[in-house]
ZAROTOR-734529 format. One record per residue (C-alpha): residue in three letters; chain; residue number from 0; x, y, z. Coordinates in Angstrom, 3 decimals. Layout:
// ZAROTOR-734529
+-----+----+-----+----------+----------+----------+
:  aa : ch :   i :        u :        v :        w :
+-----+----+-----+----------+----------+----------+
: ALA :  A : NUM :        X :        Y :        Z :
...
+-----+----+-----+----------+----------+----------+
***
This chain:
// ZAROTOR-734529
+-----+----+-----+----------+----------+----------+
:  aa : ch :   i :        u :        v :        w :
+-----+----+-----+----------+----------+----------+
: MET :  A :   0 :   -5.038 :   -1.414 :   13.555 :
: GLU :  A :   1 :   -1.640 :   -2.850 :   13.483 :
: ILE :  A :   2 :   -0.856 :   -6.054 :   11.681 :
: GLU :  A :   3 :    1.755 :   -8.128 :   13.291 :
: GLY :  A :   4 :    3.672 :  -11.385 :   12.367 :
: LYS :  A :   5 :    2.849 :  -13.768 :    9.346 :
: VAL :  A :   6 :   -0.268 :  -13.043 :    7.631 :
: THR :  A :   7 :   -2.005 :  -16.081 :    6.008 :
: GLN :  A :   8 :   -3.258 :  -15.556 :    2.411 :
: ASN :  A :   9 :   -7.113 :  -15.468 :    3.401 :
: ALA :  A :  10 :   -6.663 :  -13.640 :    6.749 :
: THR :  A :  11 :   -9.341 :  -10.937 :    7.218 :
: CYS :  A :  12 :   -9.741 :   -7.955 :    9.538 :
: GLU :  A :  13 :  -12.410 :   -9.027 :   12.349 :
: LYS :  A :  14 :  -14.059 :   -5.670 :   12.098 :
: CYS :  A :  15 :  -14.451 :   -4.848 :    8.513 :
: MET :  A :  16 :  -13.728 :   -8.326 :    6.917 :
: SER :  A :  17 :  -11.210 :   -6.846 :    4.618 :
: TYR :  A :  18 :   -8.231 :   -8.998 :    3.417 :
: LEU :  A :  19 :   -5.088 :   -8.349 :    5.450 :
: ARG :  A :  20 :   -2.660 :   -9.995 :    2.987 :
: CYS :  A :  21 :   -3.278 :   -7.550 :    0.053 :
: CYS :  A :  22 :   -1.125 :   -5.090 :   -1.777 :
: LEU :  A :  23 :   -2.450 :   -2.081 :    0.253 :
: ASN :  A :  24 :   -1.010 :   -3.627 :    3.302 :
: CYS :  A :  25 :    2.366 :   -4.516 :    1.687 :
: ARG :  A :  26 :    5.565 :   -2.606 :    2.476 :
: PHE :  A :  27 :    6.237 :   -2.606 :   -1.366 :
: HIS :  A :  28 :    3.082 :   -1.167 :   -2.404 :
: ASP :  A :  29 :    3.632 :    2.411 :   -4.058 :
: PRO :  A :  30 :    0.769 :    4.105 :   -6.008 :
: VAL :  A :  31 :    3.442 :    5.990 :   -8.134 :
: ALA :  A :  32 :    5.638 :    3.008 :   -8.924 :
: TYR :  A :  33 :    5.469 :    0.767 :  -11.956 :
: ASN :  A :  34 :    2.364 :   -1.692 :  -11.109 :
: GLU :  A :  35 :    2.263 :    0.226 :   -8.147 :
: CYS :  A :  36 :    4.813 :   -1.995 :   -6.593 :
: ARG :  A :  37 :    8.377 :   -1.298 :   -5.573 :
: GLU :  A :  38 :    9.431 :   -5.104 :   -5.994 :
: PRO :  A :  39 :   10.442 :   -5.502 :   -9.726 :
: GLN :  A :  40 :    9.706 :   -9.258 :   -9.592 :
: ALA :  A :  41 :    6.307 :   -9.095 :   -8.049 :
: PRO :  A :  42 :    3.561 :  -10.163 :  -10.267 :
: ARG :  A :  43 :    1.102 :   -7.564 :  -11.443 :
: VAL :  A :  44 :   -1.934 :   -7.448 :   -9.242 :
: LYS :  A :  45 :   -4.892 :   -5.357 :  -10.596 :
: GLU :  A :  46 :   -7.179 :   -5.539 :   -7.422 :
: LYS :  A :  47 :   -5.046 :   -4.044 :   -4.686 :
: GLU :  A :  48 :   -7.496 :   -4.611 :   -1.812 :
: LYS :  A :  49 :   -8.117 :   -8.243 :   -2.668 :
: ALA :  A :  50 :   -6.162 :  -11.029 :   -1.202 :
: CYS :  A :  51 :   -2.679 :  -11.463 :   -2.675 :
: PHE :  A :  52 :   -0.661 :  -14.752 :   -3.213 :
: CYS :  A :  53 :    2.627 :  -12.678 :   -3.921 :
: GLU :  A :  54 :    5.733 :  -14.527 :   -2.454 :
: PHE :  A :  55 :    7.282 :  -11.003 :   -1.759 :
: PHE :  A :  56 :    4.566 :   -9.719 :    0.333 :
: GLU :  A :  57 :    5.737 :   -8.046 :    3.682 :
: VAL :  A :  58 :    3.569 :   -6.276 :    6.182 :
: ALA :  A :  59 :    3.999 :   -2.390 :    5.937 :
: SER :  A :  60 :    4.968 :   -0.871 :    9.207 :
: ASN :  A :  61 :    1.869 :    1.506 :    8.774 :
: PRO :  A :  62 :    0.401 :    1.535 :    5.172 :
: ASN :  A :  63 :   -2.130 :    4.349 :    5.579 :
: VAL :  A :  64 :    0.215 :    6.779 :    7.078 :
: ALA :  A :  65 :    2.798 :    6.222 :    4.444 :
: GLU :  A :  66 :    0.360 :    6.817 :    1.696 :
: ASN :  A :  67 :   -1.240 :    9.756 :    3.273 :
: ASN :  A :  68 :    2.100 :   11.548 :    3.765 :
: ARG :  A :  69 :    3.097 :   10.816 :    0.017 :
: LYS :  A :  70 :   -0.267 :   12.174 :   -1.224 :
: GLU :  A :  71 :    0.120 :   15.395 :    1.195 :
: GLY :  A :  72 :    3.604 :   16.024 :   -0.033 :
: ALA :  A :  73 :    2.695 :   15.757 :   -3.642 :
: LEU :  A :  74 :   -0.332 :   18.043 :   -3.175 :
: LYS :  A :  75 :    1.994 :   20.565 :   -1.342 :
: LYS :  A :  76 :    4.538 :   20.503 :   -4.346 :
: LEU :  A :  77 :    1.683 :   21.283 :   -6.609 :
: ASN :  A :  78 :    0.222 :   24.126 :   -4.634 :
: ASP :  A :  79 :    3.736 :   25.664 :   -4.246 :
: LEU :  A :  80 :    4.268 :   25.400 :   -8.089 :
: PHE :  A :  81 :    1.130 :   27.545 :   -8.780 :
: LYS :  A :  82 :    1.449 :   29.961 :   -5.841 :
: LYS :  A :  83 :    1.487 :   33.536 :   -6.849 :
: SER :  A :  84 :    4.667 :   35.438 :   -5.556 :
+-----+----+-----+----------+----------+----------+
***
């Protein structure tokens, strides 16, 4: 599902009822960054899947793909590190 345009604070997915305006759907969300956010002025949010009221929220172009690619890249680096020659 692709999220487009302005997302209201309590908007939810019609299929799964998950919040659309949450840290996991924000372009600044980064699991390896401080507070899991690349926006230094953003408030700390503990529950990343809950509705957020952050003024810095911007819809990510494709949040799941970016996160999966980052995980796969990190895992590949670890595997390469421990490969036997």
